[in-house]
MARBA-3410 file (N, C-alpha, C, O; in Angstrom, 1 decimal):
111
-121.5,27.1,-71.1,-122.6,26.9,-72.3,-122.1,26.8,-73.0,-120.9,27.3,-73.0 ~ -122.4,25.9,-74.2,-121.5,25.5,-75.6,-122.2,27.2,-76.3,-123.1,28.1,-76.1 ~ -121.2,26.8,-77.1,-120.7,28.1,-77.3,-121.9,28.0,-79.0,-122.2,29.1,-79.5 ~ -122.5,26.9,-79.7,-123.7,26.4,-80.7,-124.2,26.7,-80.8,-124.6,27.0,-81.9 ~ -125.2,27.1,-79.2,-125.9,28.2,-79.2,-126.7,29.5,-78.2,-127.8,30.0,-78.3
-125.7,29.4,-77.5,-125.2,31.6,-77.6,-126.3,32.0,-77.7,-127.3,31.9,-77.0 ~ -126.2,32.8,-79.0,-127.1,33.0,-79.5,-128.5,33.0,-78.9,-128.8,34.1,-78.3 ~ -130.1,31.3,-79.0,-130.2,31.1,-78.4,-131.0,31.1,-77.1,-132.2,30.9,-76.8 ~ -129.7,31.6,-76.4,-129.5,30.6,-74.9,-129.9,32.5,-74.7,-130.9,32.6,-74.1 ~ -129.2,34.0,-75.0,-129.7,35.4,-74.9,-130.4,35.7,-75.2,-130.6,36.9,-75.0
-131.2,35.1,-75.9,-132.6,35.7,-76.3,-133.8,34.8,-75.7,-135.0,35.1,-75.7 ~ -133.2,33.7,-75.1,-134.7,33.2,-74.2,-134.3,33.7,-72.9,-135.2,33.8,-72.2 ~ -132.5,34.4,-72.2,-133.0,35.3,-70.8,-133.7,36.1,-71.4,-134.8,36.3,-71.0 ~ -133.3,37.0,-72.5,-134.4,37.7,-72.7,-136.3,37.6,-72.7,-137.1,38.2,-72.1 ~ -136.3,36.8,-73.4,-137.8,36.2,-72.9,-138.7,36.0,-71.6,-139.8,36.4,-71.2
-137.4,35.0,-71.0,-137.7,34.1,-69.4,-138.0,35.7,-68.9,-139.1,36.3,-69.0 ~ -136.7,36.3,-68.5,-137.2,37.9,-67.7,-138.0,38.8,-68.4,-137.9,39.7,-67.6 ~ -138.8,39.4,-69.5,-138.9,40.0,-70.2,-141.0,39.5,-69.2,-141.7,40.0,-68.3 ~ -141.0,38.4,-70.3,-142.1,37.5,-69.0,-142.2,37.5,-67.8,-143.4,37.7,-67.6 ~ -141.5,37.3,-66.7,-141.6,37.0,-66.1,-141.7,38.9,-65.1,-142.4,39.1,-64.1
-140.8,39.7,-65.7,-141.9,40.7,-65.2,-142.7,42.0,-65.3,-142.7,43.1,-64.8 ~ -144.0,40.9,-66.8,-144.9,41.5,-66.9,-146.1,40.3,-65.6,-147.0,40.4,-64.8 ~ -145.2,39.0,-66.2,-146.3,38.6,-65.1,-146.2,39.2,-63.8,-147.3,39.0,-63.2 ~ -145.3,40.0,-63.1,-145.1,40.6,-62.0,-146.3,42.1,-61.6,-147.0,42.5,-60.7 ~ -145.6,42.5,-63.4,-146.3,43.8,-62.9,-147.8,44.1,-63.7,-148.4,45.1,-63.9
-148.0,42.6,-64.0,-149.7,42.1,-64.0,-150.4,41.3,-62.5,-151.6,40.8,-62.7 ~ -149.9,41.2,-61.7,-149.9,40.2,-60.7,-151.3,40.8,-59.6,-151.6,40.5,-58.5 ~ -152.0,41.9,-60.7,-152.8,42.5,-59.5,-154.5,43.3,-60.5,-155.6,43.7,-60.2 ~ -153.1,42.8,-62.2,-154.6,42.6,-63.0,-154.8,44.5,-63.8,-155.5,45.2,-64.6 ~ -153.8,44.6,-62.8,-153.7,46.5,-63.7,-152.4,46.8,-63.5,-151.6,46.1,-62.8
-152.0,48.2,-64.3,-150.9,47.9,-64.9,-150.3,49.8,-64.5,-150.5,50.6,-65.4 ~ -150.0,50.0,-64.0,-149.7,51.4,-63.6,-148.3,51.4,-63.7,-147.5,50.5,-63.4 ~ -148.2,52.9,-64.2,-147.3,53.8,-64.2,-145.7,53.4,-64.0,-144.8,53.2,-64.9 ~ -145.6,53.2,-62.6,-144.6,52.9,-61.3,-144.5,51.9,-61.5,-144.0,51.5,-60.4 ~ -144.5,50.7,-62.3,-144.9,49.2,-62.8,-143.9,49.9,-64.1,-143.4,49.0,-64.8
-143.7,50.8,-64.4,-142.9,50.1,-65.8,-141.2,50.1,-65.3,-140.3,50.3,-66.2 ~ -140.9,50.0,-64.2,-139.7,50.1,-63.2,-139.5,48.2,-63.0,-138.5,47.5,-62.7 ~ -140.7,47.8,-63.5,-139.4,46.4,-63.5,-139.5,46.4,-64.8,-138.5,45.7,-65.0 ~ -139.8,46.5,-65.5,-139.7,46.3,-67.2,-138.2,47.1,-67.9,-137.8,47.0,-69.1 ~ -137.4,47.8,-66.8,-135.8,48.2,-67.2,-135.0,47.0,-67.3,-134.6,46.7,-68.4
-134.8,46.3,-66.3,-133.6,45.4,-66.1,-133.8,44.2,-67.1,-133.1,43.1,-67.0 ~ -134.9,44.2,-68.0,-135.4,43.0,-68.8,-134.5,44.2,-70.4,-133.5,44.1,-71.0 ~ -135.1,44.9,-70.3,-135.1,45.2,-71.7,-134.1,45.8,-71.7,-134.0,46.0,-72.9 ~ -133.0,46.4,-71.0,-131.6,46.6,-71.0,-130.3,45.6,-71.7,-129.1,45.9,-71.9 ~ -131.4,44.0,-72.0,-131.2,43.5,-72.4,-131.3,42.8,-74.3,-130.8,41.8,-74.9
-132.2,43.8,-74.7,-132.2,43.9,-75.8,-131.4,44.1,-76.5,-131.6,44.3,-77.7 ~ -130.3,44.3,-75.9,-129.8,44.6,-77.2,-129.0,43.3,-77.3,-129.3,42.6,-78.2 ~ -128.2,43.0,-76.7,-127.6,41.7,-76.1,-127.9,40.1,-76.8,-127.3,39.1,-77.2 ~ -129.3,40.6,-76.8,-130.6,39.6,-77.2,-131.0,39.7,-78.5,-131.2,38.6,-79.1 ~ -131.4,41.0,-79.4,-131.2,40.0,-80.3,-129.5,41.0,-81.9,-129.5,40.9,-83.1
-128.9,41.4,-81.3,-128.1,41.8,-81.6,-127.0,40.2,-82.7,-126.0,40.6,-83.3 ~ -127.3,38.9,-82.6,-127.2,37.7,-82.9,-128.2,37.4,-83.7,-128.1,36.8,-84.8 ~ -129.2,37.8,-83.4,-130.5,37.8,-84.1,-130.1,36.4,-85.7,-130.6,35.3,-85.6 ~ -129.1,36.6,-87.0,-128.5,36.3,-88.3,-128.3,35.2,-88.0,-128.6,34.3,-88.8 ~ -127.5,35.0,-86.6,-126.3,33.5,-87.0,-128.1,32.6,-85.7,-127.6,31.8,-84.9
-129.6,32.7,-85.5,-130.2,31.7,-84.9,-130.7,31.1,-86.0,-131.5,30.4,-85.5 ~ -130.7,30.8,-87.2,-131.6,29.6,-87.8,-129.9,28.8,-87.9,-130.1,27.6,-88.1 ~ -128.8,29.1,-87.9,-127.9,28.5,-87.6,-127.6,27.8,-86.9,-127.0,26.7,-87.2 ~ -127.9,28.2,-85.7,-127.8,28.0,-84.9,-129.0,26.0,-84.3,-128.7,24.9,-84.0 ~ -130.4,27.0,-84.7,-131.5,26.3,-84.7,-131.0,24.6,-85.8,-131.1,23.4,-85.5
-130.7,25.3,-86.8,-130.5,24.5,-88.0,-129.5,22.8,-87.4,-129.6,21.7,-87.9 ~ -128.5,23.3,-86.4,-127.2,22.5,-85.7,-127.6,21.9,-84.7,-126.8,21.0,-84.3 ~ -128.8,22.0,-84.0,-129.3,22.0,-83.2,-129.0,19.5,-82.4,-129.7,18.6,-82.3 ~ -127.4,19.7,-82.0,-127.4,18.7,-81.6,-128.4,18.3,-80.5,-129.3,19.2,-80.3 ~ -128.4,16.9,-79.6,-129.3,16.7,-78.5,-128.8,17.0,-77.7,-129.4,17.1,-76.6
-127.5,17.2,-77.9,-127.0,17.4,-76.4,-127.3,18.7,-76.2,-127.9,18.9,-75.2 ~ -127.0,20.3,-77.5,-127.7,21.2,-77.3,-129.7,21.5,-77.0,-130.7,22.2,-76.8 ~ -129.1,20.3,-77.3,-131.2,20.4,-77.2,-131.7,20.4,-75.4,-132.5,21.1,-74.7 ~ -130.4,18.8,-75.1,-131.1,19.1,-73.6,-129.9,20.0,-72.9,-129.3,19.4,-72.1 ~ -129.6,21.1,-73.1,-128.6,22.5,-72.5,-130.1,23.2,-72.7,-130.5,23.6,-71.6
-131.2,23.4,-73.7,-131.8,24.5,-74.0,-132.8,23.7,-73.5,-132.5,22.6,-74.1 ~ -133.8,23.4,-72.8,-134.3,22.5,-71.7,-134.4,22.8,-70.5,-135.5,23.0,-70.0 ~ -133.2,22.7,-69.9,-132.9,22.7,-68.8,-132.1,23.9,-68.0,-131.8,24.0,-66.9 ~ -132.0,25.0,-69.2,-131.6,26.7,-68.9,-133.1,27.4,-68.4,-133.4,28.3,-67.5 ~ -134.0,26.4,-69.6,-135.7,27.0,-69.2,-135.7,26.6,-68.3,-135.8,27.3,-67.3
-135.6,25.9,-68.2,-136.5,24.3,-66.6,-135.8,25.4,-65.1,-136.4,25.8,-64.2 ~ -134.2,25.7,-65.4,-133.4,26.9,-64.2,-133.9,28.1,-64.8,-134.6,27.2,-65.4 ~ -134.1,28.8,-65.2,-134.2,30.3,-66.0,-135.9,30.7,-65.5,-136.1,31.8,-65.1 ~ -136.7,29.9,-65.4,-138.3,30.1,-66.0,-138.9,29.9,-64.4,-139.2,28.8,-63.9 ~ -139.1,31.2,-63.5,-139.6,31.0,-62.0,-141.1,32.0,-62.2,-141.2,33.2,-62.1
-142.1,31.0,-62.7,-143.4,32.4,-62.9,-144.3,32.0,-61.4,-144.4,30.9,-60.8 ~ -144.7,33.2,-61.0,-145.3,32.6,-59.8,-146.4,31.7,-60.2,-146.3,30.5,-59.8 ~ -147.4,32.0,-61.0,-148.0,30.3,-61.8,-147.3,29.0,-62.1,-146.7,28.5,-63.0 ~ -147.6,28.6,-60.8,-146.9,27.2,-61.3,-147.6,26.2,-62.6,-147.0,25.7,-63.6 ~ -148.7,26.1,-62.3,-148.9,25.7,-64.0,-149.2,26.3,-64.9,-150.0,26.0,-65.8
-148.5,27.4,-64.9,-147.9,28.2,-66.4,-147.2,27.2,-66.6,-147.4,26.3,-67.4 ~ -145.7,27.3,-65.6,-144.6,27.4,-65.6,-144.6,26.2,-66.3,-144.1,26.3,-67.4 ~ -145.1,24.8,-65.9,-145.5,23.5,-66.1,-145.6,23.2,-67.7,-144.9,22.4,-68.4 ~ -146.8,24.6,-68.3,-147.0,23.9,-69.3,-146.2,24.7,-70.2,-146.4,24.3,-71.3 ~ -145.2,26.1,-70.1,-144.2,26.3,-70.8,-143.4,25.3,-70.9,-143.2,24.7,-71.9
-142.7,25.1,-69.5,-141.6,23.4,-70.0,-142.3,22.9,-70.5,-141.7,22.9,-71.6 ~ -143.3,22.2,-70.6,-143.7,20.5,-70.9,-143.8,21.0,-72.8,-143.8,20.0,-73.6 ~ -143.9,22.0,-73.3,-144.5,22.2,-73.9,-142.8,22.4,-75.5,-142.8,22.0,-76.6 ~ -141.8,23.3,-74.5,-140.5,23.5,-74.6,-140.1,22.1,-74.8,-140.3,21.7,-75.9 ~ -139.8,21.3,-74.0,-140.4,20.5,-73.9,-140.6,18.6,-75.6,-139.8,17.8,-76.0
-142.1,18.9,-76.0,-141.8,18.4,-76.7,-142.0,19.3,-78.0,-142.9,18.9,-78.8 ~ -141.6,20.1,-78.2,-141.3,21.1,-79.4,-139.7,20.4,-79.2,-139.1,21.1,-80.1 ~ -138.8,19.6,-78.6,-137.3,20.1,-78.7,-137.7,18.7,-79.0,-137.0,18.3,-79.9 ~ -138.7,17.7,-78.6,-138.6,16.2,-78.9,-139.6,16.1,-80.5,-139.8,14.9,-80.8 ~ -140.4,17.4,-81.8,-141.0,17.6,-82.4,-139.4,17.7,-83.4,-139.1,17.3,-84.5
-138.9,18.1,-82.9,-137.8,18.7,-83.3,-137.0,17.5,-83.5,-137.4,16.8,-84.4 ~ -136.2,17.4,-82.9,-135.7,15.3,-82.7,-135.4,14.6,-83.7,-134.4,14.1,-84.1 ~ -137.6,14.7,-84.0,-137.9,13.5,-84.8,-137.7,14.0,-86.3,-137.0,13.4,-87.1 ~ -138.3,14.9,-86.8,-138.3,15.7,-88.0,-136.3,15.4,-88.1,-136.0,15.0,-89.2 ~ -135.6,15.7,-87.5,-134.1,15.6,-88.1,-133.6,14.3,-88.4,-132.8,14.0,-89.3
-134.1,13.5,-87.6,-134.8,12.1,-87.5,-134.7,11.8,-89.5,-133.9,11.0,-90.1 ~ -135.5,12.7,-90.1,-136.4,12.1,-91.1,-135.6,13.1,-91.8,-136.5,13.4,-92.6 ~ -134.7,13.8,-92.1,-133.9,14.9,-92.9,-132.2,13.8,-92.5,-131.2,14.4,-93.0 ~ -131.9,12.6,-91.7,-130.9,11.9,-91.7,-131.3,11.1,-92.5,-130.4,10.8,-93.2 ~ -132.9,10.3,-92.8,-132.6,9.0,-93.9,-133.3,9.3,-95.5,-133.7,8.6,-96.4
-133.3,10.8,-95.2,-133.2,11.2,-97.1,-132.2,11.1,-97.1,-131.6,11.3,-98.2
END
């Protein structure tokens, strides 16, 4: 793992795990108290995920092309939703966001 995106990856890990737990809990279209146990493991990651929030801005500002590719691959590897269509939309959305970010950085270099 690139140290330049450590905090970003920790936050992504939390978001992915929490999202997957919510998807599982809501699979039957209702949420019951017993399903709270599904959220415990992701919530245990809150500390590490948000501990380095102050570093996220710097990590995003200094993202290299290799780090962007690493983040995209990380999400594609880690995200596993039961709804494959939604998973594909999220992964393509991230790819689009990375492409737009790269494009914006090109303009900033030209200035």
